C-alpha positions, 0 to 999 in steps of 0.5 A: 589741231585746228580745223576750219570748214569754210562756209560760203555759198560760192564754195558750196556751189562749186563743191556740189558740181564737183560731187556730181558724177556727170561733171567731166574731167575738164570741168572738174579740173576747172572747178577744183582750181577755182575752189582751191583759190577760195579755200586758200583765201581762208587758209592764208589769213595767218600768212606772215607779213612785214610792214612796208611803206610805199610811195603812192602818186600822192603820198606815202602809204603804210602797208604789208608784204609777205615776209621771208622766207616765202611760204612753201606750197606742197602738193601731194602727187598726183591728185594734189597737182590739181590744186597747185594752180588755184593755190599759186594764183593766190600766192605767186611768190610761194615756193613749191615742193613735191611729195609723191605718196600712195596709199596701200589699198590693203593696209590703207597706209601711206608710202612715199615714193618721191620727195622734192623738198628743202632739207631745212625748213626752219622758219617756213610756213607750209601749205599741203594740198591734198584733195581728200582727207579720208583716213588721215594716213597720207596727210599725217605722214606728209605733215610729220615730214615737214615738221621734222625738217623744221617747218614752224606751222603747217596748214593742209587744204583739202576739198573734203574731210572725213571725221575719221581722218580729222580724228587721226590727225588730232591724235597724232599731233595731240600734245606735240605743240605742232601748229597744225590746221586743216582747211576744207570745203566740207566735213562729210559723214564717214568712210566706207569699208574701202576707206573712201569718203561718203558721200565724197566725190569719188577718186579725186585723181581719177576725176582730175586726170582719168584712170590711165 
């Protein structure tokens, strides 16, 4: 498994504002949207393309277009929805699937309550959106589902990651040959006793949408 921590001043600037407890929900949503677009730029560096020739006003020019089948973007609800616009702004031709997953706060295991994905993902590049890679249980279950349906590689885009979560993913997918990547704005220190990332930024879903 490959991990990329994006080192860029604008990424660090926006993440600092996201961490700030004084940042209100509207500002948090805007910053998350902007940060995801920056992360997506790095996450899509290996997106598949095909060579094409187009006519400019002066002469033919060689270039590329995104290959088919189109990339599939999969936000994990509910917090992943706050990352969707930032991702599709960069790849407007991508298709979108949805996974509803929730972490049992007692066992810290992930449970799936909704799935809206193609049954056959053969040949598809998938991008999973999940703000917080904490224990890794939710993200590993989501990635496993996509690979089981035939996805050829999966990249997870996370605002933050914890060492424990990355270690879990590495263990789960080690030796499987599954091409899995994690792109994140920061590798934080650790998880606390409740399974939250420290220093983190709190509960991403609550900060995006409130506690209702």
